[in-house]
N, C-alpha and C positions, 0 to 999 in steps of 0.2 A: 849125307847127305851129297858124300863121294859118289863121282859119275865110275862106270866100269864098263860101258858100249858104250858110242851112237852114232846114229845114221850118217851118211854122207851131208845128208841136206843141216842136219844140225850144227856139224862139223862148221859150216861155212858160211851159217846163220850167225853162230854165236864165237864170242869169244871167250878163244879155249884157258886161258889163264889166271886164277887167281889179281885179284887185286891189289894192290900190296897193301892200300889204303883202308880195303873190308877186311872185319870183322867174321865173315860169312863166307860159306861152301859156295866152290861156284855157281851149283843150283839155284842157293837161292839170289845170290847175287845180279842171277838173269831176272830177277822182277824189280822194273820201277821202285815197286813199293815191297823192302824187303819184312817188311811187318808180315805183307802175305807171303813169300815165300817160306818164311817162318810158321806160320799156319797153315801150309800144304805140307810142313813137313811132319806137324805134328798131328798131320792126321795118319801120312804116315805112318809113326809109332804105333797110331792107335791100329793100325791095318784096316785102313777105311778107305773101301776108295770113291773117289773122290770125279767129278769135272766141274771147271767155272774160266773164267773168260778173266783173262788178267792184263794189263801194261807190260812190256816185258824189255830188256834194253839190247837191242841185236844190233846186228852189224848194219842193219842198212837204218839203225836208228828205233826207236821207239814202237810197239807194232802191238796191240791188241791181240792176241790170241787162246784159242781155247786150252786151256791144258789139261788134261786127260789122265789119275793115273790111278793105275792098277797094284793094288800090294800081290808077288809071289814068291815064290821060292828057289833057290838052283837048286834045279832034279841032281851038278855032278857035286856041290859040295854041300846042299843044304841049307845052306847059306838065305839067310828071306832078304831081301830087295823089291823093291821097285819098278816097272815102268810105267816112264812118262811119256803119249804121245802127244802133240800138240798138232795146233791147226790154225793158220791165220788166217783171222776173220774182221782184219780190218776195214779190209774196202768193202766188205759185208757191213758194217757195224755204218761207214760211212753213208753209201745209200741207205739202210734204212734210217738213218736218222734225217735225213732229206727228205726221205718221206715224208716221213710221220712230222717235217716241220712245215710241207708241205699242203700234207694232211691237215694240219691243225689252222694255215692260213688261211685253207678253202670254209672249214670251217667257220670262222671265222667272220668272215666276207659272209656269207650264208646270214648268217645270225644279227650279221650290223644292218644289213641289205632289207631280211625282213621285217625287223623294227623300225625304219624308216619308212616304210612298204605302210605299215602297217598306221603312223600315225595321218599321211590323207587318206586311205581307205575306211577311217572310221569318221571320217570327215563325210562324206562319202554314205555312208550307211546312217548318219546322225540324220541327215537335211533328208533321204529317202524317206526315215519313218518318219517327221517329221511333214512330207508331201503325203505320204499315204494316212496320213490322223486329220487332211483339210478334205473338204467337200470336190471332188473330182471328178470330172465327168467318167466312162465306164474305160474310153478307150485312152485316155490319160492316167489311170489309174493302171491300166494294167502295166503302159511304157515304165513308171514308178518301180512298181511290184519286179518289170525284167531288170530295169537297176538293182537293185533291194538283193535280189537275190544274186544278177552278178554279186556283189559286192562281197556276199556273204560265200560266195564258192571262192572267189580270190581270197577273203580271209580264210576259211578250212586250208588252200593251200601254202597259205605264211603260217599255217600252224605247222601245218605237214613237216616244214623246211628244219621250223625250229623245232619238230619229234628228230628229227635226221640228225639234231648236232646234238640233242640230248643222247642218244646212240652212239656219237660217238664217243661222248662222253662216259658213256656207262653211268646216264641219271635217268634213265626213258623207266615211266612205270605205267603198267597197260591196266588199267580199267571200261570194266563192262557199263555199258553204258545203253540204255534201248534206243533203237534206228524208227524214223518212220520212212519204212520201203516206202508208201504210196506220195507220202507227200511227197520226197527224194524223186521217185519216177517223174512224180507231173511238174516237180520244177523243170529238170530236163525236157520234157511235154516244150513246155513255156519259152524257154530257152532258143530250143530249133522250131519253134514254130515261125516265124516272123521270115528268114532262111525260104524253108519250106514253100509257103504260100508266096511269096515273094517270084 
């Protein structure tokens, strides 16, 4: 784990002396978790190229770095060595975590609201079905059918919202189902007929 050379950014970004109380090399000492540094050294000994993110101890405090290690050979001396390049991704990870959290809050809200709306909607659909089973005048039956069809349309929208939550959770399942296209078009006509006729 001896350092042969490093660029100015590494020189100013890390402590350059080995901590007396540490039994590890400077390279391993830079890792917040020394066992991770030792694992990366083991990969180097296996002449394995690797890239991973680690929490590192820098002069600015603990930061998250994407550490890229490539095995190499000194063309002059012929000695085996490795080249380490690092990218500070701390702010990127914070922004990503914040975005993921906001997206989860949105998904939870949509899921809760869709369930809350389903309860009164079930009542509307249930009572409209009861009315449709009674002896109604033709014009009243048309109105109740319109209420029932509108409720079913709203229920389909709520199901779509729940499907969106399932898609984001990776739990969606696609199913093939028959679709009554003529009936679907007829419901659309019935929905808009009062507005058109008025």
